[in-house]
C-alpha positions in Angstrom: 0.0 0.0 0.0 1.3 3.4 -0.9 0.8 6.6 1.1 2.2 10.0 1.4 5.2 10.0 3.7 3.5 12.4 6.2 0.2 10.4 6.4 -0.4 7.8 9.0 -2.5 5.5 6.8 -5.0 5.4 4.0 -7.7 6.6 6.4 -5.7 9.6 7.6 -7.3 12.8 8.7 -8.0 14.3 5.2 -9.5 11.1 3.8 -11.4 10.4 6.9 -13.3 13.7 6.5 -14.4 12.8 2.9 -14.9 9.1 3.1 -15.5 8.6 6.8 -14.2 5.3 8.1 -15.2 3.6 4.9 -12.2 1.2 5.1 -13.5 -0.1 8.4 -17.1 -0.3 7.2 -16.0 -2.4 4.2 -14.2 -4.8 6.5 -10.8 -4.0 5.0 -8.3 -5.6 7.4 -5.0 -7.2 6.7 -6.0 -10.7 7.9 -9.8 -10.5 7.4 -12.1 -11.6 4.6 -13.4 -14.9 3.3 -11.3 -16.3 0.5 -13.8 -19.1 -0.1 -16.3 -16.8 -1.9 -16.2 -16.9 -5.7 -14.8 -13.9 -7.5 -16.8 -12.3 -10.3 -15.9 -9.5 -12.7 -18.0 -6.6 -14.0 -17.9 -3.2 -15.5 -19.5 -0.8 -12.9 -21.9 2.0 -13.9 -20.3 4.6 -11.7 -17.3 5.2 -9.4 -18.3 4.5 -5.8 -16.7 5.5 -2.5 -15.8 1.8 -2.1 -13.9 1.9 -5.4 -12.2 5.2 -4.5 -10.8 3.8 -1.3 -9.2 1.0 -3.3 -7.9 3.3 -6.0 -6.4 5.5 -3.2 -4.5 2.5 -1.9 -2.6 2.2 -5.2 -2.4 6.0 -5.8 -2.5 8.2 -2.8 -3.2 11.4 -4.7 -6.9 12.0 -5.1 -6.4 14.7 -7.7 -4.3 12.4 -9.8 -7.1 9.8 -9.8 -9.7 12.5 -10.6 -7.6 13.5 -13.6 -8.2 10.1 -15.3 -11.1 8.3 -13.6 -13.9 9.8 -15.7 -12.1 8.9 -18.9 -11.1 5.4 -17.8 -12.6 2.1 -18.5 -13.1 0.4 -15.2 -13.5 -3.2 -14.2 -14.1 -4.5 -10.7 -13.6 -7.9 -9.0 -16.3 -8.8 -6.5 -16.7 -11.3 -3.8 -20.1 -11.7 -2.1 -21.2 -8.3 -3.6 -18.2 -6.5 -2.1 -15.6 -4.9 -4.4 -12.3 -6.6 -3.7 -10.3 -5.3 -6.7 -10.4 -2.6 -9.3 -8.5 -1.9 -12.5 -8.6 1.3 -14.7 -7.4 1.6 -18.2 -7.1 4.4 -20.8 -6.4 4.3 -24.5 -3.2 6.4 -24.7 -2.3 6.0 -28.4 -3.8 4.2 -31.3 -3.8 0.5 -30.5 -2.3 1.1 -27.1 -4.1 0.8 -23.8 -2.5 1.6 -20.4 -3.4 0.3 -17.0 -3.4 3.5 -14.9 -4.6 2.0 -11.6 -4.8 -1.5 -10.2 -5.8 -2.2 -6.6 -6.8 -5.2 -4.6 -8.1 -5.1 -1.0 -5.3 -6.0 1.4 -7.2 -9.1 2.7 -7.6 -10.4 -0.8 -4.0 -9.8 -2.0 -1.8 -12.8 -3.0 -4.8 -14.8 -4.2 -4.5 -14.1 -7.9 -7.1 -11.4 -8.1 -4.7 -8.8 -9.6 -3.6 -11.3 -12.2 -7.2 -12.1 -13.0 -8.1 -8.4 -13.4 -5.1 -8.0 -15.8 -6.1 -11.1 -17.7 -9.7 -9.7 -18.1 -8.1 -6.5 -19.6 -5.8 -8.6 -21.8 -8.8 -10.5 -23.2 -10.8 -7.3 -23.8 -7.8 -5.7 -25.5 -7.2 -8.6 -27.8 -10.9 -8.6 -28.8 -10.6 -4.9 -29.6 -7.4 -5.6 -31.7 -5.2 -3.5 -29.3 -1.6 -4.4 -29.9 0.1 -3.0 -26.8 -0.9 -3.0 -23.1 1.2 -0.7 -21.0 1.6 -0.1 -17.3 3.8 2.0 -15.1 4.6 1.2 -11.5 6.9 2.6 -8.8 10.5 1.4 -8.7 9.8 0.5 -5.0 6.7 -1.6 -5.9 8.5 -5.0 -5.8 5.3 -7.2 -5.7 3.6 -5.5 -8.6 6.9 -5.5 -10.7 7.1 -9.3 -10.1 3.5 -9.8 -11.0 3.6 -7.8 -14.3 6.8 -9.6 -15.4 5.3 -13.0 -14.5 2.3 -12.1 -16.8 4.7 -11.3 -19.7 5.2 -7.6 -19.4 8.7 -6.4 -20.3 10.4 -3.3 -19.0 10.7 -0.6 -21.7 12.0 2.4 -19.7 12.4 4.3 -16.5 10.6 7.7 -16.0 13.2 9.2 -13.7 11.7 11.4 -10.9 8.1 10.9 -12.1 6.7 10.8 -8.6 8.8 13.9 -7.6 7.5 15.9 -10.6 3.8 14.8 -10.4 3.1 14.5 -6.7 3.1 17.4 -4.2 4.4 15.3 -1.4 6.9 12.4 -1.1 5.4 8.9 -1.3 6.9 6.1 0.8 6.7 2.4 0.0 8.6 -0.5 1.4 10.6 1.8 3.6 11.9 3.8 0.6 10.9 7.2 -0.8 9.4 6.6 -4.3 11.0 8.6 -7.1 11.0 6.7 -10.4 8.3 5.0 -12.5 9.2 1.8 -14.2 7.4 1.5 -17.6 6.4 -2.0 -18.8 4.6 -3.2 -21.9 2.9 -6.4 -23.1 2.9 -7.1 -26.8 -0.6 -8.5 -27.7 0.1 -9.3 -31.4 
């Protein structure tokens, strides 16, 4: 989970005012949740507070999310009618789609839901004759970097100081201040 270095957690003071204690109401806890429930995938009609909490866990800047969320194609993973994962994509160039946000509830991580969401997007992109699926992630995002490469994405570049240029406050992840974005692509031809 990412958060600004000077925040205590995702439900810090600023977010608590806007979303209340939504994280607690949704039952988002590190060791909670029932993994026995079947996961379903759907395209939601609108962005809900439940989705926004998840999106903020992957990108702590609400303004950044607002800059793309209404242009993005969104898919959610659900378990027992609760959203447990969300993925947002944008067409960035002809025949290229970029995953701009991918988040899975803490208690559902490491159960293949992120991979399933990406595979849903891959299937959709292939059906639409998209040739390249792109994604960018923080250089300190070790788990996501492993997942993307395991799914066939290849590193194509480093956007040095991306998070310094585009975020107003430092972001900390895995005990490191996040600075660079790693760019990866998957060839769908």
